[in-house]
C-alpha positions as CSV (number, residue, x, y, z in Angstrom):
1,M,0.1,0.0,0.1
2,A,3.0,2.3,0.8
3,D,4.3,1.8,-2.7
4,I,1.1,2.9,-4.3
5,R,1.0,6.1,-2.3
6,S,4.6,6.9,-3.1
7,L,4.0,6.1,-6.8
8,S,1.0,8.4,-6.7
9,N,2.9,11.1,-5.0
10,A,5.6,10.9,-7.5
11,T,3.3,11.1,-10.4
12,S,1.5,14.2,-9.0
13,L,4.9,15.8,-8.4
14,R,5.8,15.1,-11.9
15,D,2.5,16.3,-13.2
16,G,2.8,19.5,-11.2
17,N,6.5,20.2,-12.7
18,V,5.0,19.6,-16.2
19,L,2.2,21.9,-15.6
20,R,4.4,24.6,-14.2
21,R,6.8,24.3,-17.2
22,V,3.8,24.3,-19.8
23,R,2.4,27.5,-18.1
24,Q,5.5,29.3,-18.9
25,L,5.1,28.6,-22.7
26,G,2.4,31.2,-23.4
27,S,-1.3,31.8,-23.5
28,A,-3.7,29.3,-24.7
29,R,-6.1,31.9,-25.6
30,D,-4.9,33.2,-29.0
31,G,-4.6,29.7,-30.5
32,L,-8.2,29.5,-31.7
33,G,-8.1,32.8,-33.4
34,E,-5.0,31.9,-35.4
35,W,-6.5,28.6,-36.3
36,R,-9.6,30.2,-37.6
37,L,-7.5,32.9,-39.5
38,Q,-5.5,30.1,-41.1
39,R,-8.7,28.2,-42.2
40,R,-10.3,31.4,-43.4
41,T,-7.3,32.4,-45.6
42,A,-7.0,28.9,-47.0
43,L,-10.7,28.9,-48.1
44,A,-10.2,32.4,-49.6
45,L,-7.1,31.2,-51.4
46,I,-9.0,28.5,-53.3
47,P,-11.0,30.7,-55.6
48,L,-8.4,33.5,-55.7
49,G,-5.7,31.3,-56.4
50,L,-7.7,29.5,-59.3
51,Y,-8.4,32.8,-60.7
52,F,-4.8,34.1,-60.4
53,V,-3.5,30.9,-62.2
54,A,-6.0,30.8,-64.9
55,S,-5.2,34.6,-65.5
56,M,-1.5,34.0,-65.6
57,L,-1.9,31.1,-68.0
58,R,-4.0,33.3,-70.2
59,L,-1.4,36.1,-70.1
60,A,1.7,33.8,-70.5
61,T,1.9,34.3,-74.2
62,A,0.7,38.0,-74.2
63,D,3.1,41.0,-74.3
64,Q,3.9,43.4,-71.4
65,S,1.4,46.2,-72.5
66,T,-1.4,43.6,-72.6
67,A,-0.7,42.2,-69.2
68,A,-0.5,45.9,-67.9
69,A,-3.7,46.7,-69.5
70,W,-5.4,43.6,-67.9
71,L,-4.0,44.7,-64.5
72,A,-5.2,48.3,-65.0
73,S,-8.8,47.0,-64.9
74,P,-10.6,47.4,-61.7
75,V,-11.7,43.7,-61.2
76,P,-8.3,42.1,-61.8
77,A,-6.4,44.6,-59.8
78,L,-8.8,44.2,-56.9
79,L,-8.7,40.4,-57.1
80,T,-4.7,40.4,-57.4
81,I,-4.4,42.6,-54.4
82,L,-6.9,40.4,-52.5
83,F,-4.8,37.3,-53.6
84,V,-1.6,38.7,-52.5
85,V,-2.7,40.0,-49.1
86,T,-4.5,36.8,-48.4
87,L,-1.6,34.7,-49.4
88,L,0.8,36.7,-47.3
89,A,-1.6,36.6,-44.2
90,H,-1.8,32.9,-44.6
91,A,1.9,32.5,-44.8
92,A,2.5,34.8,-41.7
93,V,0.0,32.7,-39.6
94,G,1.7,29.4,-40.8
95,L,5.2,30.6,-40.2
96,R,4.3,31.9,-36.7
97,S,2.9,28.6,-35.9
98,V,6.1,26.9,-37.1
99,L,8.3,29.3,-35.2
100,M,6.2,28.6,-32.0
101,D,6.9,24.9,-32.4
102,Y,10.5,24.9,-33.2
103,V,12.1,28.1,-31.6
104,H,12.4,27.5,-28.0
105,T,14.5,30.6,-26.9
106,H,12.1,33.6,-26.1
107,A,14.5,36.2,-27.7
108,R,15.1,34.1,-30.8
109,L,11.3,33.7,-31.1
110,V,10.6,37.4,-30.9
111,A,13.3,38.2,-33.3
112,A,12.0,35.6,-35.8
113,E,8.5,36.8,-35.4
114,L,9.6,40.4,-36.0
115,L,11.4,39.4,-39.1
116,V,8.5,37.6,-40.4
117,R,6.1,40.4,-39.7
118,G,8.3,42.8,-41.2
119,A,8.9,40.8,-44.4
120,V,5.1,40.3,-44.7
121,V,4.3,44.0,-44.4
122,L,7.3,45.0,-46.8
123,L,6.0,42.4,-49.3
124,A,2.4,43.3,-49.0
125,G,3.0,47.0,-49.3
126,A,5.3,46.6,-52.3
127,S,2.7,44.3,-54.1
128,V,-0.2,46.6,-53.4
129,L,1.8,49.6,-54.5
130,A,2.8,47.9,-57.8
131,V,-0.6,47.0,-58.5
132,L,-2.1,50.3,-57.7
133,K,0.5,52.1,-59.7
134,L,-0.5,50.1,-62.9
135,F,-4.2,50.6,-62.0
136,L,-3.9,54.3,-61.5
137,G,-1.3,54.9,-64.2
138,R,-3.8,54.1,-66.9
């Protein structure tokens, strides 16, 4: 009987240490929001991606002025901006999830997240600016 109690005490002590260690890894409150954002962006990327690929296949043999004229139209410009922003948001959430799983040092995690967010903002801004320049330039 004494062995069972000592085993039970050892198990509860181990579980307490594990729980204490897990509590230091961050909040579990934001995981559902990220999961939903990842799923929503994935669903939005299906029609946007199909439209973008079909458009690029159609424009593959066209010259530069034809492609610029296509992107100067309101609907293709809007759908291209939506595609790029949705794609980058999806990538940012996915990369953040990977970083949370595989980067264990807090300072490196913060630095990597800042790098990813900075790259996403820079790429999104440059992409939207390029599309708007073509759209407004015509």
